[in-house]
N, C-alpha and C positions, 0 to 999 in steps of 0.2 A: 557443239559448231550447228547453229539453224540456215549459218549464212554461206554459201557453197563459193571456194575462193576460187572455181572456174570460173565459172559463169556470174556467180552475184545471183542465186536462184536461194528456191526458199529447199531448204534439209528436212530429213525427216525420218525414225529410224522406222528398221524394221529388220526384217530379216531373208538375207536371200543363199542364193547359192551359188555357189562360186567351183568355178572352172579353169583350170591351167589346161594349155593346147588340150581341150573336149576331154577330162579326165575329168570326175567329179575330183571335189574336196573335201567340200560336207556345208551344209547352210551352217550360215551365221551372220550376229545380229552389225548394222553396218546402216547410218546414216549415208543416204542412197537425197541426189537434188533429185525433184522432181521436173526439174526446167531440163538440163544438160545428162541424165539420167546417172553421172560419178555416185563412183561410190566410195567412201571411206573408213576407216578401217579404225579400232582400238590398239596401241603394238601390241596387249595381249594374245589378241583373231591375227592380226600380224605374224604375230613367230606362231602362231598355230599355225599359220597358209603354211609357214613356211615349212615349218620342221616337219608335217604331214605331205607336202611339194618332194620335201626329201628324200622322205623312210619313200616315195614313190617313183626318184629316180629324173621328175620331169626340174626339178630345180636347176635353174640355169642354164637350158640345156641352151647353150647362143656359143659360135669358133669360130674364130677371125683366122680365116685359111691365101691364099692365095692361087691364081689360075697358073699353073704351069699347062705346058707344051712338049705333045709324047704324038713321035713324027708329026702328019700332020694338023695336028685337033688338041683340042686341051683341054685337058683335064681341072677340075676340082675337087680335093680331097675331103671325104668329114670323118672329122676327129670320131673314136671308139664309143667314145659316152653314145652318141649321139646316134651311131648307126647300130650300137646296141637297145637304143629306146626304141627304134627305128624295126629293130630284127632286120635288117640287110642281111644281105648273104652277095656275096661275090659270086663274079655273073651272075646275077641278079637281072629282068632284063626294065628297067623301069622307061617312062613319056618326061623329055622336059621339055615347059613350056615358059617363056618369056609374059610375064605378069606387067608389062610395062617394060617401058629400060631399065628404071634398077631393080626388080628383082625377077627372079626364077620360080618358077612351082615346080614338084618331078613331085609323080607319081608310080607308085606303083603298078603295073602292069597285071591285071586280073587279081589288084587287092581285093581279097572277104573284111579284113584283116577280123581278129579277137571271137 
């Protein structure tokens, strides 16, 4: 690949650090666009990235849910896989704030991480 299919810029081959959800997956050879920065991996590297992410439990951490009514409030359920990844516990206090009309951000109160 010499031309970026996204912006038509030129690509160069180089090693890049790859992260998913802030977790280091590894350093891999990629074609990187000099104009837009998009990274392109070959099939073998993509398979390796997917395998490592699955081993770390961070592959496909997405879910579709519905808003429920609980008394006078609304509730959103978080599936088991996501709650386990986040290490959420029943009764734990969190902050929820909108980030525009289409996005909600959840932050733990006093979270220091691992």
